[in-house]
Backbone as CSV, one residue per row, in Angstrom:
resi,resn,N_x,N_y,N_z,CA_x,CA_y,CA_z,C_x,C_y,C_z
1,MET,0.859,-1.171,0.000,0.000,0.000,0.000,0.908,1.238,0.000
2,PRO,0.677,2.175,-0.899,1.504,3.384,-0.956,1.402,4.214,0.323
3,LEU,2.509,4.839,0.700,2.564,5.636,1.915,1.536,6.761,1.907
4,GLN,1.333,7.415,0.771,0.361,8.506,0.696,-1.041,8.014,1.029
5,LEU,-1.401,6.811,0.571,-2.717,6.250,0.869,-2.848,5.942,2.356
6,ILE,-1.805,5.417,2.950,-1.827,5.114,4.386,-2.029,6.400,5.188
7,ILE,-1.304,7.450,4.828,-1.440,8.733,5.517,-2.850,9.286,5.350
8,TYR,-3.389,9.210,4.132,-4.746,9.695,3.870,-5.757,8.954,4.740
9,LEU,-5.671,7.636,4.755,-6.627,6.834,5.525,-6.517,7.127,7.016
10,PHE,-5.302,7.307,7.498,-5.095,7.552,8.923,-5.649,8.904,9.350
11,TYR,-5.405,9.934,8.565,-5.781,11.288,8.967,-7.183,11.709,8.565
12,PHE,-7.712,11.174,7.481,-8.973,11.693,6.967,-10.139,10.715,7.049
13,MET,-9.890,9.439,6.938,-10.974,8.465,6.985,-11.280,8.107,8.434
14,LYS,-12.540,8.175,8.780,-13.006,7.826,10.118,-13.747,6.502,10.033
15,THR,-13.850,5.808,11.141,-14.667,4.606,11.206,-15.742,4.818,12.254
16,GLY,-16.882,4.183,12.033,-17.968,4.334,12.980,-19.071,3.324,12.752
17,ILE,-20.123,3.484,13.526,-21.301,2.611,13.473,-22.516,3.479,13.163
18,VAL,-23.355,2.998,12.279,-24.583,3.731,11.953,-25.511,3.638,13.161
19,LYS,-25.737,4.766,13.796,-26.612,4.824,14.972,-28.057,4.610,14.543
20,PHE,-28.444,5.336,13.493,-29.743,5.117,12.879,-29.737,5.771,11.510
21,PHE,-30.506,5.201,10.587,-30.655,5.788,9.254,-32.083,5.568,8.798
22,ASN,-32.787,6.672,8.496,-34.162,6.614,8.038,-34.151,6.686,6.510
23,GLU,-34.400,5.558,5.863,-34.350,5.496,4.399,-35.392,6.388,3.742
24,SER,-36.583,6.460,4.318,-37.643,7.254,3.688,-37.358,8.755,3.774
25,LYS,-36.705,9.186,4.837,-36.366,10.615,4.972,-34.975,10.933,4.425
26,GLY,-34.142,9.898,4.258,-32.834,10.079,3.638,-31.748,10.652,4.531
27,PHE,-31.854,10.456,5.850,-30.806,10.946,6.739,-30.695,10.080,7.986
28,GLY,-29.605,10.292,8.719,-29.393,9.568,9.959,-28.153,10.080,10.661
29,PHE,-27.599,9.238,11.542,-26.418,9.618,12.312,-25.450,8.451,12.411
30,ILE,-24.174,8.789,12.386,-23.101,7.810,12.536,-22.312,8.190,13.782
31,THR,-22.011,7.199,14.630,-21.189,7.426,15.813,-19.760,7.032,15.485
32,GLU,-18.841,7.997,15.583,-17.429,7.717,15.327,-16.880,6.851,16.455
33,LYS,-16.103,5.839,16.098,-15.576,4.910,17.095,-14.572,5.550,18.046
34,GLU,-13.609,6.294,17.516,-12.515,6.784,18.341,-12.923,7.879,19.316
35,GLU,-13.771,8.790,18.881,-14.112,9.930,19.734,-15.534,9.853,20.288
36,ASP,-16.280,8.841,19.912,-17.654,8.649,20.391,-18.529,9.878,20.119
37,LYS,-18.327,10.517,18.950,-19.142,11.660,18.533,-20.117,11.214,17.464
38,ASP,-21.281,11.851,17.426,-22.288,11.563,16.402,-22.204,12.605,15.295
39,TYR,-22.300,12.127,14.057,-22.277,13.011,12.896,-23.493,12.746,12.022
40,PHE,-24.075,13.815,11.515,-25.212,13.749,10.606,-24.750,13.154,9.287
41,VAL,-25.591,12.325,8.692,-25.320,11.792,7.352,-26.589,11.923,6.518
42,HIS,-26.426,12.428,5.299,-27.530,12.565,4.349,-27.317,11.549,3.238
43,VAL,-28.400,11.116,2.626,-28.320,10.117,1.561,-27.366,10.559,0.449
44,SER,-27.220,11.857,0.234,-26.317,12.353,-0.813,-24.848,12.095,-0.473
45,GLY,-24.542,11.796,0.796,-23.180,11.516,1.209,-22.818,10.045,1.225
46,LEU,-23.736,9.206,0.744,-23.514,7.757,0.767,-22.893,7.261,-0.537
47,VAL,-21.951,6.335,-0.394,-21.421,5.591,-1.537,-22.125,4.239,-1.590
48,ASP,-22.308,3.615,-0.425,-23.011,2.332,-0.287,-24.310,2.553,0.476
49,GLU,-25.246,1.637,0.311,-26.461,1.673,1.128,-26.080,1.272,2.548
50,ILE,-26.658,1.968,3.525,-26.360,1.652,4.924,-27.638,1.359,5.697
51,ARG,-27.461,0.629,6.779,-28.562,0.300,7.673,-28.075,0.501,9.114
52,ASP,-29.010,0.547,10.039,-28.669,0.671,11.459,-27.653,-0.400,11.847
53,ASN,-26.677,0.003,12.649,-25.634,-0.870,13.206,-24.573,-1.335,12.208
54,ASP,-24.593,-0.858,10.965,-23.526,-1.172,10.015,-22.243,-0.482,10.456
55,GLU,-21.108,-1.152,10.240,-19.817,-0.511,10.453,-19.437,0.176,9.145
56,VAL,-19.026,1.433,9.222,-18.755,2.225,8.029,-17.450,3.009,8.163
57,THR,-16.935,3.447,7.012,-15.858,4.423,6.978,-16.421,5.668,6.313
58,PHE,-15.875,6.823,6.691,-16.420,8.071,6.164,-15.413,9.204,6.329
59,GLU,-15.681,10.308,5.666,-14.921,11.543,5.816,-15.865,12.582,6.403
60,LEU,-15.304,13.660,6.907,-16.116,14.743,7.458,-15.997,15.977,6.577
61,LYS,-17.133,16.642,6.401,-17.184,17.863,5.601,-18.071,18.861,6.332
62,GLU,-17.654,20.121,6.333,-18.432,21.161,7.005,-19.757,21.361,6.279
63,GLY,-20.853,21.330,7.034,-22.187,21.565,6.488,-22.785,22.823,7.098
64,LYS,-24.075,23.043,6.837,-24.755,24.232,7.353,-24.815,24.262,8.877
65,LYS,-24.928,23.080,9.498,-25.096,23.021,10.951,-23.964,22.254,11.642
66,GLY,-22.813,22.172,11.002,-21.690,21.442,11.609,-21.118,20.420,10.661
67,LEU,-20.339,19.496,11.213,-19.685,18.486,10.385,-20.669,17.390,9.974
68,ASN,-20.585,16.992,8.707,-21.411,15.924,8.162,-20.533,14.783,7.677
69,ALA,-21.028,13.563,7.792,-20.343,12.396,7.249,-20.615,12.341,5.754
70,VAL,-19.535,12.186,4.960,-19.649,12.079,3.502,-18.766,10.928,3.032
71,ASN,-18.968,10.527,1.777,-18.219,9.391,1.209,-18.303,8.179,2.118
72,VAL,-19.529,7.892,2.566,-19.764,6.804,3.527,-19.802,5.468,2.788
73,THR,-18.934,4.544,3.228,-18.883,3.207,2.640,-18.946,2.171,3.743
74,LEU,-19.393,0.990,3.405,-19.394,-0.105,4.366,-17.952,-0.520,4.631
75,ALA,-17.651,-0.797,5.890,-16.281,-1.166,6.279,-16.033,-2.636,5.983
């Protein structure tokens, strides 16, 4: 694995558990594993379909009301 990819994954990719995701409304929350913080996730930020209690990886991006989980993929 290239060093640049390792650095990127370490510093920018987060891991967490889907606390809840409402498919009909298109949003939910992910709890980050390391810091035990909850982040909003919108369906537009998903790469894979997610369900409650899925383990995921994601990045954070500033939104209107704080940090949002984006580029969310199943771990």
